N, CA, C and O atoms as CSV, one atom per row, in Angstrom:
chain,resi,resn,atom,element,x,y,z
A,1,MET,N,N,94.592,-24.254,179.378
A,1,MET,CA,C,94.649,-22.795,178.545
A,1,MET,C,C,94.662,-22.981,177.057
A,1,MET,O,O,94.640,-21.913,176.445
A,2,GLU,N,N,94.693,-24.104,176.290
A,2,GLU,CA,C,94.582,-24.408,175.083
A,2,GLU,C,C,93.037,-24.085,174.666
A,2,GLU,O,O,92.787,-23.495,173.615
A,3,ILE,N,N,91.978,-24.535,175.607
A,3,ILE,CA,C,90.633,-24.032,174.969
A,3,ILE,C,C,90.461,-22.489,175.147
A,3,ILE,O,O,89.939,-21.785,174.283
A,4,VAL,N,N,90.921,-22.042,176.283
A,4,VAL,CA,C,90.691,-20.608,176.640
A,4,VAL,C,C,91.350,-19.865,175.108
A,4,VAL,O,O,90.687,-19.032,174.490
A,5,ALA,N,N,92.521,-20.251,174.718
A,5,ALA,CA,C,93.026,-19.378,173.821
A,5,ALA,C,C,92.098,-19.472,172.302
A,5,ALA,O,O,92.062,-18.631,171.404
A,6,HIS,N,N,91.504,-20.575,172.369
A,6,HIS,CA,C,90.777,-20.848,171.028
A,6,HIS,C,C,89.298,-19.941,171.294
A,6,HIS,O,O,88.517,-19.693,170.376
A,7,MET,N,N,89.142,-19.621,172.343
A,7,MET,CA,C,87.759,-18.909,172.436
A,7,MET,C,C,87.742,-17.617,171.954
A,7,MET,O,O,88.762,-16.928,171.940
A,8,PRO,N,N,86.472,-17.156,171.485
A,8,PRO,CA,C,86.364,-15.929,170.823
A,8,PRO,C,C,86.312,-14.704,171.700
A,8,PRO,O,O,85.813,-14.794,172.822
A,9,SER,N,N,86.769,-13.633,171.279
A,9,SER,CA,C,86.689,-12.667,172.426
A,9,SER,C,C,85.423,-12.163,172.476
A,9,SER,O,O,84.741,-12.504,171.509
A,10,THR,N,N,84.832,-11.407,173.342
A,10,THR,CA,C,85.311,-11.131,174.648
A,10,THR,C,C,84.987,-12.547,175.303
A,10,THR,O,O,83.984,-13.236,175.119
A,11,ARG,N,N,86.229,-12.841,176.218
A,11,ARG,CA,C,86.020,-14.357,177.195
A,11,ARG,C,C,85.900,-13.509,178.799
A,11,ARG,O,O,86.230,-12.392,179.197
A,12,TYR,N,N,85.349,-14.521,179.320
A,12,TYR,CA,C,85.256,-14.129,180.680
A,12,TYR,C,C,85.564,-15.532,181.324
A,12,TYR,O,O,84.816,-16.507,181.251
A,13,ILE,N,N,86.831,-15.481,181.994
A,13,ILE,CA,C,87.330,-16.751,182.728
A,13,ILE,C,C,87.252,-16.634,184.174
A,13,ILE,O,O,87.658,-15.668,184.821
A,14,LYS,N,N,86.677,-17.732,184.663
A,14,LYS,CA,C,86.563,-17.674,186.389
A,14,LYS,C,C,87.468,-18.430,186.759
A,14,LYS,O,O,87.547,-19.601,186.387
A,15,THR,N,N,88.491,-17.723,187.750
A,15,THR,CA,C,89.291,-18.694,188.309
A,15,THR,C,C,89.204,-18.585,189.987
A,15,THR,O,O,88.573,-17.711,190.580
A,16,HIS,N,N,89.872,-19.519,190.536
A,16,HIS,CA,C,90.020,-19.374,191.795
A,16,HIS,C,C,91.924,-19.258,192.205
A,16,HIS,O,O,92.395,-19.171,193.339
A,17,LEU,N,N,92.610,-19.292,191.045
A,17,LEU,CA,C,94.205,-19.045,190.975
A,17,LEU,C,C,94.398,-17.645,191.720
A,17,LEU,O,O,93.785,-16.619,191.427
A,18,PRO,N,N,95.572,-17.801,192.967
A,18,PRO,CA,C,95.860,-16.439,193.224
A,18,PRO,C,C,96.943,-15.905,192.320
A,18,PRO,O,O,97.593,-16.701,191.642
A,19,PHE,N,N,97.182,-14.595,192.268
A,19,PHE,CA,C,97.820,-13.856,191.150
A,19,PHE,C,C,99.131,-14.352,190.732
A,19,PHE,O,O,99.453,-14.227,189.550
A,20,ASN,N,N,100.119,-15.037,191.781
A,20,ASN,CA,C,101.287,-15.888,191.144
A,20,ASN,C,C,100.996,-17.106,190.442
A,20,ASN,O,O,101.931,-17.690,189.893
A,21,LEU,N,N,100.102,-17.465,190.396
A,21,LEU,CA,C,99.818,-18.466,189.315
A,21,LEU,C,C,98.922,-18.198,188.155
A,21,LEU,O,O,98.509,-19.105,187.433
A,22,LEU,N,N,98.618,-16.898,187.979
A,22,LEU,CA,C,98.307,-16.347,186.572
A,22,LEU,C,C,99.384,-16.331,185.742
A,22,LEU,O,O,100.518,-16.127,186.174
A,23,PRO,N,N,99.074,-16.583,184.245
A,23,PRO,CA,C,99.927,-16.076,183.525
A,23,PRO,C,C,101.111,-15.502,183.714
A,23,PRO,O,O,101.029,-14.811,184.729
A,24,LYS,N,N,102.435,-15.431,183.125
A,24,LYS,CA,C,103.534,-14.943,183.416
A,24,LYS,C,C,103.182,-13.296,182.666
A,24,LYS,O,O,103.553,-12.266,183.228
A,25,GLN,N,N,102.501,-13.286,181.475
A,25,GLN,CA,C,102.162,-11.909,180.841
A,25,GLN,C,C,101.468,-11.374,181.467
A,25,GLN,O,O,101.813,-10.193,181.449
A,26,ILE,N,N,100.192,-11.576,182.376
A,26,ILE,CA,C,99.794,-11.003,183.342
A,26,ILE,C,C,100.545,-10.375,184.513
A,26,ILE,O,O,100.454,-9.196,184.855
A,27,GLN,N,N,101.260,-11.267,185.050
A,27,GLN,CA,C,102.051,-10.711,186.617
A,27,GLN,C,C,102.830,-9.739,185.993
A,27,GLN,O,O,102.900,-8.666,186.592
A,28,ASN,N,N,103.480,-9.852,184.858
A,28,ASN,CA,C,104.337,-8.734,184.585
A,28,ASN,C,C,104.524,-7.399,183.959
A,28,ASN,O,O,105.365,-6.527,183.742
A,29,GLY,N,N,102.739,-7.858,183.714
A,29,GLY,CA,C,102.002,-6.419,182.738
A,29,GLY,C,C,102.253,-6.194,181.524
A,29,GLY,O,O,102.061,-5.052,181.106
A,30,GLU,N,N,102.770,-7.260,180.600
A,30,GLU,CA,C,102.808,-7.481,179.237
A,30,GLU,C,C,101.237,-7.233,178.728
A,30,GLU,O,O,100.961,-6.274,178.007
A,31,LYS,N,N,100.378,-8.060,179.115
A,31,LYS,CA,C,99.224,-8.405,178.977
A,31,LYS,C,C,98.270,-7.893,180.286
A,31,LYS,O,O,98.277,-8.527,181.342
A,32,ARG,N,N,97.443,-6.667,180.092
A,32,ARG,CA,C,96.587,-6.379,181.056
A,32,ARG,C,C,95.229,-6.360,180.931
A,32,ARG,O,O,94.581,-5.335,180.719
A,33,PRO,N,N,94.639,-7.785,181.091
A,33,PRO,CA,C,93.389,-7.773,181.073
A,33,PRO,C,C,92.597,-7.225,182.485
A,33,PRO,O,O,93.047,-7.120,183.627
A,34,LYS,N,N,91.142,-6.896,181.912
A,34,LYS,CA,C,90.296,-6.603,183.223
A,34,LYS,C,C,90.236,-7.717,184.225
A,34,LYS,O,O,89.822,-8.837,183.926
A,35,ILE,N,N,90.716,-7.343,185.582
A,35,ILE,CA,C,90.481,-8.564,186.518
A,35,ILE,C,C,89.590,-7.982,187.707
A,35,ILE,O,O,89.907,-6.987,188.357
A,36,VAL,N,N,88.356,-8.787,187.917
A,36,VAL,CA,C,87.672,-8.562,188.979
A,36,VAL,C,C,87.830,-9.293,190.275
A,36,VAL,O,O,87.302,-10.405,190.296
A,37,TYR,N,N,88.448,-8.900,191.365
A,37,TYR,CA,C,88.617,-9.628,192.412
A,37,TYR,C,C,87.461,-9.510,193.548
A,37,TYR,O,O,86.995,-8.505,194.085
A,38,VAL,N,N,87.167,-10.861,193.722
A,38,VAL,CA,C,85.580,-10.735,194.892
A,38,VAL,C,C,86.457,-11.247,195.770
A,38,VAL,O,O,87.310,-12.102,195.533
A,39,ALA,N,N,86.195,-10.617,196.959
A,39,ALA,CA,C,86.370,-11.429,198.552
A,39,ALA,C,C,85.395,-11.349,199.368
A,39,ALA,O,O,84.792,-10.297,199.584
A,40,ARG,N,N,85.106,-12.564,199.966
A,40,ARG,CA,C,83.819,-12.588,201.044
A,40,ARG,C,C,83.854,-11.968,202.160
A,40,ARG,O,O,84.987,-11.839,202.625
A,41,ASN,N,N,82.851,-11.458,202.865
A,41,ASN,CA,C,83.045,-11.224,204.157
A,41,ASN,C,C,83.311,-12.469,204.790
A,41,ASN,O,O,82.602,-13.428,204.486
A,42,PRO,N,N,84.426,-12.633,205.807
A,42,PRO,CA,C,84.451,-13.634,206.833
A,42,PRO,C,C,83.270,-14.454,207.448
A,42,PRO,O,O,83.132,-15.676,207.512
A,43,LYS,N,N,82.426,-13.409,207.898
A,43,LYS,CA,C,81.262,-14.014,208.339
A,43,LYS,C,C,80.324,-14.787,207.528
A,43,LYS,O,O,79.632,-15.681,208.015
A,44,ASP,N,N,80.294,-14.443,206.264
A,44,ASP,CA,C,79.394,-14.949,205.465
A,44,ASP,C,C,80.016,-16.204,205.109
A,44,ASP,O,O,79.258,-17.150,204.894
A,45,VAL,N,N,81.247,-16.378,205.011
A,45,VAL,CA,C,81.944,-17.484,204.773
A,45,VAL,C,C,81.807,-18.617,205.515
A,45,VAL,O,O,81.602,-19.734,205.040
A,46,CYS,N,N,81.962,-18.246,207.138
A,46,CYS,CA,C,81.810,-19.099,207.964
A,46,CYS,C,C,80.184,-19.804,208.231
A,46,CYS,O,O,79.958,-20.872,208.800
A,47,VAL,N,N,79.378,-19.046,207.758
A,47,VAL,CA,C,78.113,-19.389,208.113
A,47,VAL,C,C,77.484,-20.510,206.791
A,47,VAL,O,O,76.646,-21.400,206.939
A,48,SER,N,N,78.239,-20.090,205.450
A,48,SER,CA,C,78.011,-20.872,204.230
A,48,SER,C,C,78.824,-22.360,204.629
A,48,SER,O,O,78.397,-23.505,204.481
A,49,PHE,N,N,79.855,-22.005,205.062
A,49,PHE,CA,C,80.878,-23.489,205.715
A,49,PHE,C,C,79.908,-24.299,206.245
A,49,PHE,O,O,79.460,-25.367,205.826
A,50,TYR,N,N,79.570,-23.484,207.477
A,50,TYR,CA,C,78.654,-24.348,208.524
A,50,TYR,C,C,77.518,-24.926,207.805
A,50,TYR,O,O,77.473,-26.151,207.920
A,51,HIS,N,N,76.506,-24.363,207.035
A,51,HIS,CA,C,75.488,-25.323,206.480
A,51,HIS,C,C,75.779,-26.212,205.107
A,51,HIS,O,O,74.999,-26.928,204.478
A,52,HIS,N,N,77.203,-25.908,204.863
A,52,HIS,CA,C,77.737,-27.297,203.471
A,52,HIS,C,C,78.252,-28.315,204.653
A,52,HIS,O,O,77.868,-29.460,204.412
A,53,ARG,N,N,78.839,-28.236,205.584
A,53,ARG,CA,C,79.076,-28.951,206.485
A,53,ARG,C,C,78.093,-29.986,207.189
A,53,ARG,O,O,78.297,-31.165,207.476
A,54,VAL,N,N,76.928,-29.166,207.389
A,54,VAL,CA,C,75.799,-29.822,208.157
A,54,VAL,C,C,75.184,-30.833,207.001
A,54,VAL,O,O,74.905,-32.025,207.129
A,55,MET,N,N,75.064,-30.019,205.872
A,55,MET,CA,C,74.304,-30.880,204.828
A,55,MET,C,C,75.373,-32.063,204.362
A,55,MET,O,O,74.942,-33.216,204.340
A,56,THR,N,N,76.396,-31.879,204.086
A,56,THR,CA,C,77.312,-32.976,203.356
A,56,THR,C,C,77.864,-33.862,204.146
A,56,THR,O,O,78.056,-35.048,203.879
A,57,GLU,N,N,78.226,-33.088,205.497
A,57,GLU,CA,C,78.856,-34.247,206.462
A,57,GLU,C,C,78.137,-34.621,207.521
A,57,GLU,O,O,78.393,-35.673,208.108
A,58,GLY,N,N,77.254,-33.895,207.857
A,58,GLY,CA,C,76.108,-34.281,208.847
A,58,GLY,C,C,76.833,-33.541,210.303
A,58,GLY,O,O,76.821,-33.867,211.490
A,59,TYR,N,N,77.209,-32.841,209.838
A,59,TYR,CA,C,77.869,-32.069,211.217
A,59,TYR,C,C,76.757,-31.848,212.375
A,59,TYR,O,O,75.632,-31.477,212.039
A,60,GLU,N,N,76.991,-32.018,213.405
A,60,GLU,CA,C,75.768,-31.993,214.398
A,60,GLU,C,C,76.175,-30.897,215.736
A,60,GLU,O,O,75.502,-30.863,216.766
A,61,LYS,N,N,77.283,-30.110,215.521
A,61,LYS,CA,C,77.600,-29.336,216.567
A,61,LYS,C,C,76.628,-27.718,216.342
A,61,LYS,O,O,75.957,-27.476,215.339
A,62,SER,N,N,76.745,-27.010,217.247
A,62,SER,CA,C,75.958,-25.654,217.073
A,62,SER,C,C,76.635,-24.763,216.237
A,62,SER,O,O,77.802,-24.959,215.899
A,63,VAL,N,N,76.016,-23.854,215.902
A,63,VAL,CA,C,76.503,-22.936,215.268
A,63,VAL,C,C,77.888,-22.199,215.907
A,63,VAL,O,O,79.040,-22.142,215.477
A,64,ASP,N,N,77.261,-21.670,217.109
A,64,ASP,CA,C,78.415,-21.281,218.013
A,64,ASP,C,C,79.453,-22.060,218.251
A,64,ASP,O,O,80.440,-21.448,218.660
A,65,GLU,N,N,79.598,-23.525,218.101
A,65,GLU,CA,C,80.875,-24.378,218.458
A,65,GLU,C,C,81.469,-24.558,217.067
A,65,GLU,O,O,82.639,-24.938,217.113
A,66,PHE,N,N,81.025,-24.405,215.963
A,66,PHE,CA,C,81.292,-24.222,214.714
A,66,PHE,C,C,82.106,-22.847,214.616
A,66,PHE,O,O,83.230,-22.855,214.113
A,67,VAL,N,N,81.631,-21.869,215.015
A,67,VAL,CA,C,82.173,-20.666,214.851
A,67,VAL,C,C,83.659,-20.548,215.699
A,67,VAL,O,O,84.571,-19.854,215.249
A,68,ASP,N,N,83.760,-21.141,216.692
A,68,ASP,CA,C,84.925,-21.182,217.551
A,68,ASP,C,C,85.861,-22.175,216.779
A,68,ASP,O,O,87.075,-21.982,216.831
A,69,GLU,N,N,85.405,-23.117,216.141
A,69,GLU,CA,C,86.547,-24.011,215.651
A,69,GLU,C,C,86.987,-23.401,214.302
A,69,GLU,O,O,88.118,-23.560,213.842
A,70,PHE,N,N,85.874,-22.595,213.621
A,70,PHE,CA,C,86.406,-21.818,212.408
A,70,PHE,C,C,87.475,-21.010,212.760
A,70,PHE,O,O,88.586,-21.191,212.261
A,71,VAL,N,N,87.249,-20.116,213.590
A,71,VAL,CA,C,88.175,-18.939,214.148
A,71,VAL,C,C,89.448,-19.552,214.508
A,71,VAL,O,O,90.576,-19.138,214.243
A,72,ASN,N,N,89.056,-20.750,215.243
A,72,ASN,CA,C,90.482,-21.276,215.866
A,72,ASN,C,C,91.394,-22.378,215.009
A,72,ASN,O,O,92.373,-23.071,215.283
A,73,ASP,N,N,90.523,-22.168,213.776
A,73,ASP,CA,C,91.328,-23.358,212.745
A,73,ASP,C,C,91.367,-24.780,213.193
A,73,ASP,O,O,92.435,-25.382,213.306
A,74,VAL,N,N,90.135,-25.356,213.465
A,74,VAL,CA,C,90.217,-26.543,214.299
A,74,VAL,C,C,89.554,-27.372,213.143
A,74,VAL,O,O,88.679,-26.782,212.508
A,75,SER,N,N,89.761,-28.260,212.898
A,75,SER,CA,C,89.508,-29.326,211.713
A,75,SER,C,C,89.222,-30.636,212.474
A,75,SER,O,O,89.900,-31.127,213.377
A,76,ASN,N,N,88.101,-31.097,211.936
A,76,ASN,CA,C,87.746,-32.531,212.692
A,76,ASN,C,C,87.691,-32.737,214.200
A,76,ASN,O,O,87.614,-33.820,214.779
A,77,GLY,N,N,87.755,-31.282,214.847
A,77,GLY,CA,C,88.079,-31.756,216.235
A,77,GLY,C,C,89.355,-31.665,216.684
A,77,GLY,O,O,89.639,-31.772,217.876
A,78,LYS,N,N,90.158,-31.473,215.808
A,78,LYS,CA,C,91.784,-31.551,216.069
A,78,LYS,C,C,92.203,-30.040,215.717
A,78,LYS,O,O,91.562,-29.395,214.887
A,79,LYS,N,N,93.119,-29.605,216.276
A,79,LYS,CA,C,93.943,-28.223,215.980
A,79,LYS,C,C,95.016,-28.739,215.496
A,79,LYS,O,O,95.939,-28.012,215.130
């Protein structure tokens, strides 16, 4: 946060933090920055994750099998 505090305005800060982990001044409304919330389509997330696993982990099952595992929250063949 020290680095961000010394950045010149206007600042753009990208984070994956959930709202409850943002600074308290934002949570309680004391400070009201513009916040852009982006949510991805779950289908897009699934396809992207499939290709990521194929390229980085050598995942060898079909897309259909991966989708079943993704929907059922199966990790490494275990539920």
